[in-house]
Backbone as numpy.savetxt, mean C-alpha at the origin, in Angstrom:
# Nx Ny Nz CAx CAy CAz Cx Cy Cz
-6.90 -19.67 19.61 -7.72 -18.47 19.61 -6.86 -17.20 19.61
-5.79 -17.18 20.45 -4.92 -16.02 20.49 -4.28 -15.77 19.14
-3.93 -16.87 18.44 -3.31 -16.74 17.13 -4.28 -16.10 16.15
-5.55 -16.50 16.21 -6.55 -15.93 15.33 -6.76 -14.45 15.64
-6.85 -14.11 16.94 -7.04 -12.72 17.32 -5.88 -11.86 16.87
-4.65 -12.38 17.05 -3.47 -11.63 16.62 -3.48 -11.39 15.13
-3.89 -12.42 14.37 -3.94 -12.26 12.91 -4.96 -11.21 12.52
-6.14 -11.26 13.11 -7.19 -10.31 12.77 -6.75 -8.89 13.09
-6.05 -8.72 14.22 -5.57 -7.40 14.57 -4.57 -6.89 13.56
-3.62 -7.74 13.18 -2.61 -7.31 12.21 -3.24 -6.98 10.87
-4.22 -7.77 10.45 -4.88 -7.50 9.17 -5.69 -6.22 9.24
-6.35 -6.01 10.37 -7.13 -4.78 10.53 -6.24 -3.55 10.50
-5.05 -3.65 11.13 -4.12 -2.53 11.12 -3.61 -2.26 9.72
-3.32 -3.32 8.98 -2.88 -3.14 7.59 -3.97 -2.46 6.79
-5.21 -2.88 7.00 -6.33 -2.27 6.30 -6.46 -0.79 6.66
-6.36 -0.50 7.97 -6.50 0.89 8.40 -5.46 1.77 7.74
-4.24 1.26 7.65 -3.18 2.04 7.03 -3.43 2.26 5.55
-3.88 1.22 4.87 -4.09 1.35 3.43 -5.27 2.26 3.13
-6.40 1.99 3.75 -7.59 2.77 3.39 -7.48 4.19 3.91
-6.66 4.42 4.91 -6.45 5.78 5.37 -5.83 6.64 4.30
-5.12 6.04 3.37 -4.44 6.79 2.33 -5.02 6.58 0.96
-6.30 6.28 0.86 -6.89 6.05 -0.46 -6.66 7.22 -1.39
-6.38 6.90 -2.62 -6.12 7.93 -3.63 -7.30 8.02 -4.57
-7.90 9.20 -4.70 -8.98 9.39 -5.65 -8.36 9.68 -7.01
-8.52 8.77 -7.95 -7.90 8.91 -9.26 -8.91 9.51 -10.23
-8.60 10.67 -10.73 -9.53 11.36 -11.62 -9.80 10.51 -12.84
-11.09 10.46 -13.23 -11.45 9.78 -14.46 -11.87 8.35 -14.25
-11.67 7.77 -13.07 -12.12 6.41 -12.84 -13.62 6.40 -12.59
-14.19 5.19 -12.53 -15.62 5.09 -12.32 -15.98 5.27 -10.86
-17.24 4.96 -10.52 -17.72 5.24 -9.17 -17.00 4.47 -8.10
-16.31 3.40 -8.45 -15.60 2.64 -7.43 -14.19 3.16 -7.21
-13.83 4.32 -7.81 -12.48 4.82 -7.66 -12.22 5.35 -6.26
-13.24 5.56 -5.46 -13.06 6.03 -4.10 -13.81 5.09 -3.18
-13.07 4.24 -2.46 -13.70 3.17 -1.70 -13.79 3.49 -0.21
-14.50 2.64 0.49 -14.83 2.91 1.88 -13.63 2.91 2.80
-13.71 3.76 3.81 -12.73 3.72 4.88 -13.26 2.93 6.07
-14.45 2.36 5.93 -15.01 1.55 7.01 -14.27 0.23 7.14
-14.40 -0.41 8.29 -13.71 -1.67 8.52 -14.67 -2.77 8.98
-15.97 -2.55 8.88 -16.93 -3.53 9.37 -17.13 -4.69 8.41
-17.97 -5.65 8.82 -18.23 -6.82 7.98 -18.89 -6.45 6.66
-18.58 -7.23 5.64 -19.20 -7.12 4.33 -20.19 -8.26 4.19
-21.26 -8.06 3.42 -22.32 -9.06 3.29 -21.75 -10.46 3.04
-22.21 -11.42 3.84 -21.90 -12.84 3.69 -20.42 -13.18 3.93
-19.66 -12.24 4.46 -18.27 -12.51 4.82 -18.09 -12.30 6.32
-17.21 -13.09 6.93 -16.94 -12.87 8.34 -15.94 -11.73 8.49
-15.54 -11.44 9.72 -14.68 -10.29 9.98 -13.36 -10.40 9.24
-12.74 -11.55 9.31 -11.45 -11.75 8.66 -11.57 -11.61 7.14
-12.57 -12.25 6.57 -12.76 -12.17 5.13 -13.09 -10.74 4.68
-13.90 -10.05 5.47 -14.26 -8.67 5.14 -13.03 -7.78 5.12
-12.17 -7.93 6.12 -10.95 -7.12 6.18 -10.07 -7.39 4.96
-9.97 -8.67 4.58 -9.18 -9.02 3.39 -9.77 -8.38 2.15
-11.09 -8.45 2.00 -11.73 -7.88 0.81 -11.50 -6.37 0.75
-11.58 -5.70 1.88 -11.39 -4.26 1.89 -9.96 -3.87 1.53
-8.98 -4.66 2.00 -7.60 -4.38 1.63 -7.41 -4.54 0.12
-7.94 -5.61 -0.44 -7.81 -5.87 -1.87 -8.42 -4.73 -2.68
-9.59 -4.28 -2.30 -10.25 -3.19 -3.02 -9.50 -1.87 -2.82
-9.06 -1.60 -1.59 -8.37 -0.35 -1.31 -7.07 -0.24 -2.09
-6.30 -1.31 -2.12 -5.05 -1.29 -2.88 -5.34 -1.10 -4.36
-6.35 -1.79 -4.86 -6.71 -1.63 -6.26 -7.13 -0.21 -6.58
-7.94 0.37 -5.73 -8.36 1.75 -5.93 -7.15 2.67 -5.93
-6.22 2.41 -5.02 -5.03 3.24 -4.91 -4.19 3.19 -6.18
-4.22 2.05 -6.84 -3.45 1.87 -8.07 -4.24 2.25 -9.32
-5.49 2.68 -9.14 -6.30 3.07 -10.28 -6.85 1.90 -11.07
-7.03 0.75 -10.41 -7.53 -0.44 -11.10 -9.03 -0.27 -11.37
-9.50 -0.55 -12.58 -10.94 -0.42 -12.87 -11.76 -1.50 -12.18
-13.07 -1.32 -12.22 -13.98 -2.21 -11.51 -13.77 -3.69 -11.86
-13.60 -3.98 -13.16 -13.42 -5.38 -13.55 -12.20 -5.99 -12.88
-11.13 -5.20 -12.72 -9.94 -5.72 -12.07 -10.17 -5.99 -10.59
-10.93 -5.13 -9.93 -11.25 -5.36 -8.52 -12.06 -6.65 -8.37
-12.99 -6.87 -9.28 -13.79 -8.09 -9.23 -12.92 -9.33 -9.44
-12.01 -9.26 -10.41 -11.12 -10.41 -10.66 -10.30 -10.72 -9.41
-9.79 -9.69 -8.76 -8.97 -9.90 -7.56 -9.78 -10.52 -6.43
-10.99 -10.03 -6.21 -11.84 -10.60 -5.16 -12.18 -12.06 -5.45
-12.53 -12.34 -6.69 -12.84 -13.72 -7.08 -11.64 -14.64 -6.87
-10.46 -14.15 -7.24 -9.26 -14.96 -7.13 -8.93 -15.26 -5.69
-8.94 -14.24 -4.85 -8.59 -14.45 -3.45 -9.63 -15.34 -2.75
-10.89 -15.21 -3.15 -11.90 -16.07 -2.52 -11.67 -17.53 -2.88
-11.31 -17.79 -4.12 -11.07 -19.17 -4.53 -9.77 -19.71 -3.97
-8.73 -18.91 -3.99 -7.41 -19.40 -3.60 -7.26 -19.61 -2.10
-7.82 -18.70 -1.32 -7.58 -18.76 0.13 -8.83 -18.62 0.98
-9.99 -18.46 0.33 -11.19 -18.17 1.10 -11.16 -16.78 1.68
-10.36 -15.88 1.08 -10.17 -14.52 1.59 -9.55 -14.54 2.98
-8.63 -15.48 3.19 -7.91 -15.59 4.46 -6.40 -15.58 4.18
-5.67 -14.94 5.05 -4.22 -14.79 4.86 -3.51 -16.03 5.35
-3.57 -17.08 4.56 -3.10 -18.40 4.98 -1.58 -18.46 5.12
-1.13 -19.20 6.13 0.31 -19.43 6.29 0.70 -20.82 5.79
-0.10 -21.36 4.90 0.17 -22.66 4.29 -0.50 -22.70 2.93
-0.21 -23.74 2.17 -0.83 -23.91 0.86 -0.14 -25.01 0.09
-0.51 -25.17 -1.16 0.10 -26.17 -2.02 1.57 -25.81 -2.23
2.45 -26.77 -1.95 3.89 -26.53 -1.99 4.22 -25.32 -1.12
4.78 -24.25 -1.68 5.14 -23.10 -0.83 4.17 -21.93 -1.00
2.96 -22.20 -1.49 1.98 -21.13 -1.68 1.55 -20.55 -0.34
1.39 -19.21 -0.30 1.04 -18.53 0.95 0.12 -17.35 0.66
-0.60 -16.93 1.68 -1.31 -15.66 1.64 -2.65 -15.69 0.92
-3.19 -14.49 0.72 -4.52 -14.33 0.15 -4.62 -14.91 -1.26
-3.56 -14.75 -2.05 -3.60 -15.19 -3.44 -2.79 -16.47 -3.65
-2.33 -17.07 -2.55 -1.54 -18.30 -2.63 -0.37 -18.14 -3.60
0.37 -17.07 -3.41 1.53 -16.79 -4.24 2.75 -17.55 -3.72
3.60 -18.00 -4.63 4.72 -18.86 -4.25 6.03 -18.07 -4.25
6.68 -17.96 -3.10 7.99 -17.30 -3.07 8.99 -17.92 -4.04
8.94 -19.23 -4.20 9.90 -19.89 -5.08 9.69 -19.54 -6.54
8.54 -18.96 -6.86 8.24 -18.58 -8.25 8.37 -17.07 -8.47
9.02 -16.39 -7.53 9.33 -14.99 -7.72 8.30 -13.99 -7.25
7.31 -14.43 -6.47 6.27 -13.50 -6.04 6.70 -12.63 -4.86
7.79 -12.98 -4.21 8.27 -12.22 -3.06 8.72 -13.16 -1.96
9.16 -12.61 -0.86 9.55 -13.43 0.28 8.29 -13.97 0.96
8.42 -15.01 1.80 7.24 -15.48 2.53 6.57 -14.37 3.33
7.35 -13.49 3.91 6.78 -12.40 4.68 6.02 -11.43 3.78
6.57 -11.17 2.60 5.92 -10.23 1.70 4.59 -10.75 1.17
4.56 -12.00 0.73 3.32 -12.50 0.14 2.23 -12.70 1.19
2.62 -12.69 2.48 1.61 -12.74 3.53 1.25 -11.35 4.05
1.79 -10.31 3.42 1.36 -8.94 3.68 0.20 -8.68 2.72
-1.03 -8.50 3.22 -2.18 -8.38 2.33 -2.04 -7.27 1.28
-1.48 -6.13 1.67 -1.33 -5.04 0.71 -0.32 -5.39 -0.37
0.80 -5.98 0.02 1.81 -6.39 -0.95 1.22 -7.44 -1.90
0.55 -8.44 -1.33 0.01 -9.52 -2.15 -0.98 -8.99 -3.19
-1.83 -8.05 -2.77 -2.80 -7.47 -3.70 -2.09 -6.69 -4.80
-1.09 -5.88 -4.42 -0.36 -5.10 -5.42 0.36 -6.02 -6.41
0.91 -7.13 -5.91 1.58 -8.08 -6.79 0.58 -8.74 -7.73
-0.60 -9.06 -7.24 -1.61 -9.66 -8.11 -2.02 -8.69 -9.21
-2.23 -7.42 -8.86 -2.65 -6.45 -9.86 -1.54 -6.20 -10.89
-0.28 -6.18 -10.45 0.83 -5.98 -11.37 0.82 -4.59 -11.96
1.27 -4.49 -13.21 1.37 -3.19 -13.84 2.65 -2.47 -13.45
2.78 -1.19 -13.82 4.02 -0.46 -13.58 4.36 -0.27 -12.11
3.37 -0.35 -11.22 3.63 -0.17 -9.79 3.81 -1.50 -9.06
3.93 -2.60 -9.79 4.03 -3.91 -9.16 5.31 -4.05 -8.35
5.23 -4.68 -7.18 6.44 -4.93 -6.39 7.22 -6.16 -6.84
6.76 -6.85 -7.88 7.41 -8.07 -8.35 7.48 -8.04 -9.88
8.48 -8.68 -10.45 8.54 -8.74 -11.92 7.55 -9.73 -12.53
6.91 -10.54 -11.70 5.95 -11.51 -12.23 4.78 -10.81 -12.91
4.17 -11.52 -13.85 3.05 -10.96 -14.58 1.81 -10.91 -13.70
1.29 -9.70 -13.51 0.04 -9.51 -12.80 -1.10 -9.25 -13.77
-2.26 -8.95 -13.22 -3.45 -8.78 -14.05 -3.26 -7.68 -15.09
-2.70 -6.54 -14.68 -2.53 -5.42 -15.61 -1.55 -5.74 -16.73
-0.76 -6.79 -16.56 0.23 -7.15 -17.57 -0.28 -8.18 -18.57
-1.50 -8.67 -18.36 -2.09 -9.66 -19.26 -2.69 -8.94 -20.47
-2.24 -9.23 -21.68 -2.78 -8.55 -22.85 -4.30 -8.72 -22.97
-4.99 -7.62 -23.18 -6.44 -7.61 -23.41 -7.22 -8.24 -22.27
-6.72 -8.16 -21.05 -7.44 -8.76 -19.92 -8.83 -8.13 -19.76
-8.95 -6.87 -20.13 -10.23 -6.17 -19.95 -11.36 -6.79 -20.76
-11.03 -7.47 -21.85 -12.05 -8.06 -22.71 -12.30 -9.54 -22.40
-11.54 -10.10 -21.49 -11.71 -11.51 -21.14 -12.89 -11.71 -20.20
-13.39 -12.93 -20.14 -14.28 -13.29 -19.05 -13.50 -13.14 -17.74
-14.18 -12.75 -16.66 -13.48 -12.52 -15.40 -12.73 -13.75 -14.94
-13.34 -14.92 -15.07 -12.68 -16.17 -14.70 -11.39 -16.35 -15.49
-11.43 -16.07 -16.78 -10.27 -16.28 -17.63 -9.15 -15.30 -17.30
-9.53 -14.09 -16.90 -8.52 -13.11 -16.51 -7.81 -13.56 -15.24
-8.58 -14.11 -14.29 -7.97 -14.64 -13.07 -7.03 -15.79 -13.39
-7.45 -16.68 -14.25 -6.64 -17.83 -14.61 -5.37 -17.41 -15.34
-5.43 -16.33 -16.11 -4.25 -15.86 -16.83 -3.13 -15.46 -15.88
-3.50 -15.01 -14.68 -2.49 -14.65 -13.68 -2.09 -15.87 -12.85
-3.09 -16.63 -12.40 -2.83 -17.70 -11.44 -2.33 -19.00 -12.08
-2.77 -19.27 -13.31 -2.39 -20.51 -14.00 -2.67 -21.73 -13.11
-3.89 -21.79 -12.64 -4.32 -22.85 -11.72 -4.56 -24.17 -12.45
-4.44 -25.24 -11.68 -4.79 -26.55 -12.21 -6.29 -26.73 -12.33
-7.05 -25.75 -11.81 -8.51 -25.77 -11.90 -8.94 -24.47 -12.58
-8.80 -24.41 -13.89 -8.92 -23.14 -14.61 -10.29 -22.50 -14.60
-11.33 -23.24 -14.29 -12.68 -22.67 -14.29 -13.22 -22.41 -12.89
-12.36 -22.53 -11.89 -12.83 -22.49 -10.50 -13.21 -21.09 -10.02
-12.76 -20.05 -10.72 -12.99 -18.68 -10.23 -14.39 -18.17 -10.56
-15.00 -18.74 -11.60 -16.27 -18.22 -12.10 -17.37 -18.25 -11.04
-17.33 -19.22 -10.16 -18.40 -19.37 -9.16 -18.48 -18.18 -8.21
-17.40 -17.38 -8.15 -17.39 -16.27 -7.20 -17.70 -14.93 -7.84
-18.10 -14.93 -9.12 -18.34 -13.65 -9.78 -19.54 -12.92 -9.17
-20.65 -13.59 -9.00 -21.84 -12.94 -8.43 -21.58 -12.48 -7.00
-21.03 -13.34 -6.11 -20.72 -12.84 -4.77 -19.74 -11.67 -4.77
-18.74 -11.71 -5.66 -17.76 -10.62 -5.70 -18.42 -9.30 -6.06
-19.38 -9.35 -6.96 -20.10 -8.12 -7.32 -20.87 -7.59 -6.11
-21.42 -8.48 -5.31 -22.15 -8.07 -4.11 -21.20 -7.44 -3.08
-20.03 -8.07 -2.91 -19.06 -7.54 -1.95 -18.58 -6.16 -2.38
-18.27 -6.02 -3.66 -17.78 -4.73 -4.15 -18.85 -3.66 -4.03
-20.09 -4.02 -4.31 -21.19 -3.07 -4.17 -21.34 -2.62 -2.72
-21.18 -3.56 -1.78 -21.31 -3.23 -0.37 -20.21 -2.27 0.08
-18.99 -2.52 -0.40 -17.87 -1.66 -0.03 -18.06 -0.26 -0.63
-18.52 -0.20 -1.87 -18.78 1.09 -2.51 -19.90 1.84 -1.78
-20.91 1.10 -1.31 -22.00 1.73 -0.57 -21.51 2.32 0.73
-20.58 1.63 1.39 -19.98 2.17 2.61 -19.32 3.50 2.33
-18.66 3.59 1.18 -17.97 4.83 0.81 -18.97 5.97 0.66
-20.08 5.69 -0.02 -21.09 6.72 -0.22 -21.67 7.19 1.11
-21.90 6.25 2.02 -22.46 6.60 3.32 -21.47 7.39 4.16
-20.18 7.11 3.95 -19.17 7.77 4.75 -18.67 9.08 4.16
-19.19 9.46 3.01 -18.81 10.74 2.45 -17.65 10.68 1.48
-17.19 9.47 1.15 -16.15 9.35 0.14 -14.76 9.58 0.68
-13.80 9.73 -0.23 -12.39 9.84 0.12 -11.94 11.28 0.10
-10.88 11.59 0.87 -10.32 12.92 0.79 -9.69 13.16 -0.57
-9.68 14.43 -0.99 -9.05 14.73 -2.26 -7.54 14.59 -2.14
-6.92 14.08 -3.18 -5.48 13.93 -3.23 -5.03 14.47 -4.58
-4.01 15.31 -4.58 -3.54 15.88 -5.83 -2.94 14.80 -6.71
-2.95 14.99 -8.02 -2.35 13.99 -8.91 -0.88 13.72 -8.59
-0.13 14.77 -8.26 1.29 14.55 -7.97 1.49 13.76 -6.68
0.66 14.02 -5.68 0.74 13.24 -4.44 0.38 11.78 -4.70
-0.61 11.56 -5.56 -1.00 10.20 -5.89 0.16 9.44 -6.53
0.89 10.11 -7.42 2.04 9.47 -8.07 3.10 9.14 -7.03
3.40 10.08 -6.13 4.43 9.85 -5.12 4.07 8.70 -4.19
2.82 8.67 -3.75 2.40 7.61 -2.84 2.45 6.25 -3.53
1.97 6.19 -4.75 2.00 4.93 -5.48 3.44 4.45 -5.66
4.34 5.37 -5.93 5.75 5.00 -6.10 6.32 4.42 -4.82
6.04 5.07 -3.69 6.56 4.57 -2.41 5.95 3.22 -2.06
4.65 3.08 -2.30 3.97 1.83 -1.95 4.47 0.65 -2.78
5.02 0.94 -3.93 5.55 -0.13 -4.78 6.66 -0.89 -4.06
7.36 -0.21 -3.16 8.53 -0.82 -2.53 8.28 -1.28 -1.10
7.01 -1.50 -0.75 6.73 -2.11 0.55 7.51 -3.41 0.68
8.19 -3.58 1.80 8.96 -4.79 2.02 10.41 -4.69 1.60
10.78 -3.60 0.89 12.19 -3.43 0.50 13.03 -3.17 1.74
14.27 -3.67 1.80 15.09 -3.51 3.00 15.47 -2.06 3.27
15.64 -1.74 4.54 16.23 -0.46 4.90 17.73 -0.56 4.65
18.29 0.47 4.02 19.73 0.53 3.80 20.17 1.96 4.01
20.96 2.20 5.03 21.43 3.56 5.32 22.19 4.10 4.12
21.78 5.26 3.63 22.40 5.83 2.43 21.82 5.30 1.14
20.85 4.36 1.22 20.29 3.74 0.04 19.13 4.52 -0.54
18.89 4.31 -1.81 17.79 4.95 -2.51 18.27 5.99 -3.48
17.96 5.78 -4.76 18.31 6.75 -5.80 17.03 7.28 -6.43
17.17 8.13 -7.42 15.98 8.64 -8.11 15.28 7.55 -8.90
15.96 6.42 -9.10 15.39 5.33 -9.90 14.88 4.16 -9.07
15.13 4.17 -7.76 14.68 3.06 -6.92 15.70 2.70 -5.86
15.61 1.48 -5.33 16.56 1.06 -4.29 17.99 1.06 -4.83
18.94 1.32 -3.94 20.35 1.28 -4.34 21.18 0.81 -3.15
22.44 0.50 -3.41 23.34 0.06 -2.36 23.54 1.16 -1.33
23.41 0.77 -0.06 23.70 1.71 1.00 25.18 1.74 1.30
25.55 2.51 2.32 26.94 2.54 2.75 26.95 2.69 4.27
28.12 2.63 4.88 28.18 2.64 6.33 27.45 1.42 6.87
26.49 1.66 7.75 25.72 0.53 8.30 24.86 -0.15 7.25
24.69 0.52 6.10 23.89 -0.07 5.03 24.73 -0.71 3.94
26.02 -0.80 4.14 26.90 -1.38 3.12 26.48 -2.81 2.81
26.40 -3.11 1.52 26.05 -4.46 1.09 24.56 -4.70 0.99
23.73 -3.72 1.37 22.28 -3.88 1.31 21.70 -2.94 0.26
20.86 -3.48 -0.61 20.16 -2.67 -1.60 18.79 -2.32 -1.03
18.52 -1.06 -0.91 17.23 -0.64 -0.35 17.14 0.86 -0.27
16.40 1.34 0.74 16.19 2.77 0.96 16.49 3.12 2.41
16.97 4.34 2.63 16.82 4.91 3.95 15.63 5.87 3.89
15.34 6.55 5.01 14.08 7.30 5.06 14.00 8.39 4.00
15.04 9.21 3.90 15.00 10.30 2.93 15.20 9.81 1.50
15.89 8.67 1.37 16.03 8.08 0.03 14.68 7.67 -0.52
13.80 7.15 0.36 12.47 6.73 -0.08 11.62 7.92 -0.47
11.59 8.96 0.38 10.75 10.12 0.05 11.28 10.85 -1.19
12.60 10.92 -1.32 13.19 11.57 -2.50 12.83 10.79 -3.77
12.95 9.46 -3.71 12.58 8.63 -4.87 11.10 8.83 -5.21
10.24 8.75 -4.19 8.79 8.81 -4.44 8.41 10.11 -5.13
8.89 11.24 -4.61 8.51 12.52 -5.20 9.20 12.77 -6.53
10.36 12.14 -6.75 11.01 12.27 -8.06 10.14 11.69 -9.16
9.37 10.64 -8.83 8.48 10.05 -9.83 7.37 11.00 -10.22
7.10 11.98 -9.37 6.09 13.00 -9.67 6.74 14.26 -10.24
8.05 14.19 -10.53 8.73 15.33 -11.12 9.24 16.36 -10.15
9.30 16.00 -8.85 9.77 16.92 -7.81 11.09 16.40 -7.27
12.15 17.19 -7.38 13.47 16.77 -6.91 13.73 17.35 -5.53
13.81 16.46 -4.55 14.08 16.85 -3.18 15.56 16.73 -2.85
16.04 17.48 -1.85 17.41 17.25 -1.36 17.55 15.83 -0.84
18.79 15.41 -0.64 19.04 14.01 -0.29 18.69 13.67 1.15
19.00 14.54 2.12 18.84 14.16 3.52 17.62 14.83 4.13
17.12 14.23 5.20 15.85 14.67 5.79 15.90 16.10 6.28
17.00 16.52 6.91 17.06 17.90 7.42 17.01 18.92 6.28
17.56 18.57 5.13 17.48 19.48 3.98 16.10 19.42 3.33
15.46 18.26 3.35 14.10 18.16 2.81 13.13 19.05 3.60
13.40 19.23 4.87 12.59 20.10 5.72 12.49 21.50 5.12
13.54 21.94 4.45 13.59 23.29 3.90 13.22 23.36 2.42
12.68 22.30 1.87 12.25 22.32 0.47 11.06 23.28 0.30
10.85 23.80 -0.89 9.72 24.74 -1.11 8.38 24.06 -0.82
7.54 24.75 -0.07 6.23 24.21 0.26 5.62 24.94 1.43
4.55 24.40 1.94 3.81 24.99 3.05 4.04 24.16 4.30
4.47 24.81 5.36 4.70 24.11 6.61 3.36 23.73 7.25
3.26 22.51 7.74 2.07 22.02 8.44 2.47 21.72 9.87
1.88 22.42 10.82 2.35 22.32 12.20 1.62 21.27 13.03
0.39 20.95 12.65 -0.41 20.01 13.44 -0.63 18.70 12.68
-0.48 17.60 13.37 -0.66 16.31 12.72 -2.08 16.15 12.17
-3.05 16.78 12.83 -4.44 16.67 12.37 -4.65 17.35 11.01
-3.73 18.22 10.60 -3.86 18.94 9.34 -3.10 18.26 8.20
-2.42 17.18 8.49 -1.62 16.49 7.48 -2.54 15.88 6.41
-2.09 15.99 5.16 -2.82 15.39 4.04 -1.94 14.36 3.35
-2.58 13.49 2.59 -1.84 12.48 1.84 -0.83 13.15 0.92
0.40 12.65 0.94 1.47 13.21 0.13 2.38 14.16 0.88
1.95 14.66 2.03 2.81 15.53 2.83 4.02 14.77 3.35
5.13 15.48 3.51 6.29 14.91 4.19 6.12 15.10 5.68
6.44 14.07 6.46 6.35 14.11 7.91 7.76 14.05 8.48
8.07 14.95 9.42 9.40 15.03 9.98 9.38 14.76 11.48
10.43 14.11 11.94 10.54 13.73 13.36 11.92 14.14 13.87
11.93 14.70 15.09 13.16 15.25 15.64 13.32 14.87 17.11
14.55 14.92 17.57 14.80 14.64 18.99 14.52 15.87 19.84
14.56 17.06 19.25 14.21 18.31 19.94 13.20 19.04 19.07
11.97 19.14 19.55 10.90 19.71 18.73 11.08 21.21 18.49
12.02 21.84 19.16 12.27 23.26 18.95 13.48 23.50 18.06
14.08 22.43 17.56 15.32 22.57 16.81 15.31 21.66 15.58
15.00 22.23 14.40 14.96 21.41 13.18 16.28 20.74 12.84
17.38 21.24 13.39 18.66 20.60 13.11 18.76 19.22 13.74
17.81 18.87 14.63 17.80 17.54 15.25 16.88 16.56 14.54
16.33 16.97 13.38 15.49 16.05 12.60 16.30 14.81 12.24
15.72 13.65 12.48 16.41 12.39 12.20 15.61 11.44 11.31
14.38 11.84 10.95 13.55 10.91 10.18 12.52 11.68 9.38
12.23 11.17 8.17 11.19 11.72 7.33 10.40 10.56 6.74
9.10 10.77 6.56 8.22 9.74 6.00 7.21 10.42 5.09
6.43 9.63 4.39 5.43 10.14 3.44 4.03 9.82 3.97
3.23 10.85 4.13 1.87 10.64 4.64 0.99 9.93 3.62
0.21 8.98 4.11 -0.81 8.34 3.29 -2.19 8.94 3.55
-2.24 9.97 4.41 -3.52 10.48 4.85 -4.13 9.52 5.86
-5.21 9.93 6.47 -5.92 9.02 7.37 -5.08 8.54 8.53
-4.12 9.37 9.02 -3.32 9.02 10.20 -2.39 7.84 9.95
-1.86 7.76 8.74 -0.94 6.67 8.40 0.20 7.23 7.55
1.32 6.53 7.56 2.46 6.95 6.75 3.20 5.72 6.24
3.94 5.91 5.15 4.83 4.87 4.65 6.25 5.37 4.88
7.11 4.48 5.37 8.45 4.90 5.78 9.47 3.80 5.57
10.74 4.21 5.53 11.87 3.29 5.63 12.47 3.55 7.01
12.24 2.68 7.99 12.46 3.05 9.38 13.89 2.98 9.92
14.53 1.83 9.84 15.84 1.68 10.46 16.49 0.39 9.99
17.80 0.27 10.25 18.55 -0.91 9.86 17.90 -2.18 10.42
17.76 -3.18 9.58 17.14 -4.43 9.99 15.65 -4.48 9.74
15.07 -3.35 9.34 13.63 -3.29 9.07 13.42 -3.11 7.57
12.18 -2.93 7.16 11.83 -2.80 5.75 10.89 -1.62 5.55
10.72 -1.20 4.30 9.74 -0.18 3.98 8.37 -0.69 4.37
7.64 0.09 5.15 6.37 -0.39 5.68 5.44 0.77 5.99
4.23 0.42 6.36 3.20 1.39 6.73 3.08 1.43 8.24
2.96 2.63 8.77 2.67 2.83 10.19 1.29 3.45 10.28
0.41 2.84 11.06 -0.96 3.32 11.21 -1.13 3.99 12.58
-2.28 4.63 12.78 -2.61 5.30 14.04 -1.45 6.18 14.50
-0.93 6.97 13.57 0.29 7.73 13.82 0.13 8.70 14.98
-1.00 9.38 15.06 -1.18 10.41 16.08 -1.19 9.85 17.50
-1.42 8.55 17.64 -1.39 7.93 18.97 -0.21 6.97 19.13
0.70 6.98 18.16 1.86 6.10 18.24 2.80 6.59 19.35
3.11 5.76 20.32 3.90 6.24 21.46 5.32 6.64 21.12
5.85 6.12 20.00 7.21 6.50 19.61 7.20 7.72 18.69
6.38 7.70 17.63 6.46 8.74 16.62 5.72 10.02 17.01
4.56 9.92 17.61 3.77 11.12 17.89 4.53 12.17 18.71
5.24 11.78 19.78 5.95 12.80 20.56 7.14 13.43 19.82
7.58 12.82 18.74 8.75 13.31 18.01 8.38 14.07 16.73
7.09 14.22 16.49 6.63 14.91 15.27 6.91 16.41 15.40
7.78 16.92 14.55 8.13 18.34 14.60 7.32 19.15 13.59
6.77 18.49 12.59 5.96 19.18 11.60 5.96 18.49 10.27
5.13 18.99 9.36 5.03 18.42 8.04 5.32 19.47 6.98
5.43 19.01 5.75 5.66 19.92 4.63 4.79 19.49 3.46
3.95 20.41 3.01 3.14 20.18 1.81 3.91 20.81 0.64
4.50 19.96 -0.16 5.36 20.45 -1.22 4.60 21.35 -2.19
5.29 22.34 -2.72 4.64 23.30 -3.61 3.98 22.62 -4.79
4.59 21.55 -5.30 4.03 20.86 -6.47 2.80 20.06 -6.15
2.50 19.84 -4.84 1.35 19.00 -4.47 0.12 19.83 -4.19
0.23 21.14 -4.22 -0.90 22.00 -3.89 -1.90 22.07 -5.05
C-alpha cells in the first residue's frame, strides 16, 4: 500500500509541474489548452486519471493536435493500462512500455511520465532519436490504431482500436475541465519555444560548465567528462532557441534586458528565476531556472542530478527562501 501511495504522489507531483506550465499554442484547436485540474477522469481511477492528464498536458505543450492526443491515450491504455509500470515484456517499462535497450531512454527516464509521453510524441522536441508519432509519415491520415502501431510495432497490431471511443471520452472530460477552470494562462510564442526546448532535455545529466547554444556539452571542473547542462547553460540554451542570446553565467543573466519580477506570485511561464545566498546582494546569485508557470520550474540543479521539474516552488523549503527575483526577458513580452 505504501508503495502505491508513494507512486501516486510522485505521479501527481509530475502532473502538477507539467500542467502548471501549459503552453497555449496559437492556431491549435479547442484542445490546445488543457485542464489544470488533477481529479478523476470518467471511468478511470486516480492513478489512471493522473497518467491521462500528464499525457494530454505534455502533448498540448508540444502543440500536438487532437488526433495525436487520442493516439497517445489509446496507446498508453493498451500498453500499461495507463499505469506507470516498473515491469513489462523483456525490459519494457512505464506508461508506453518503452524499452531502454531499444534506445527509448534510461529505465528512470522511461518511467518519468512526462519524458515517456514526449518520447512517444517524438518530433523536433523529442528527447530520444527513436521515431515517435510526429515522425511517422502521413500519420494524420492513418486510422488511429494504425498510427499507434506505427510507433509501437506491437505483436498485436490491432489491439489499440478498442480504446478509441474511451479515449475520446477521456479527452473530452479533460477539455471540459479546462473550460470550467477558465483555461490556461497566456504564454508568449518566444516563451513557448524556450520552455519546449528546455523540456526536451528532461533527464539530461547536470554537468558544471556544460551546455552550449546547440544543446548539452562537456562540462569542466566537477563536470569534467559529463555531457549535460549546468543551470545557466540550460536557460541560455533554451532561450537561444527562441532567438534570445543570454550571458553564460547566472549572475550575468540577472542583468539581461527585461523586466524585473520581485514576487514569486507574479512569475509567468518563461521567466528566469534567480536564487541567492543573500537576498539583498545579487552578486551572491548561485542558481537560475526557467519558470513553467503554475508554481513550477525546470532546472539543472547540481552535480549528480539531472534536468528536472520542481513543483510547488513557492512552498519549497529549499528554494522559496532563496528566491531573489525573476526576470521577464524583453523578447518574451
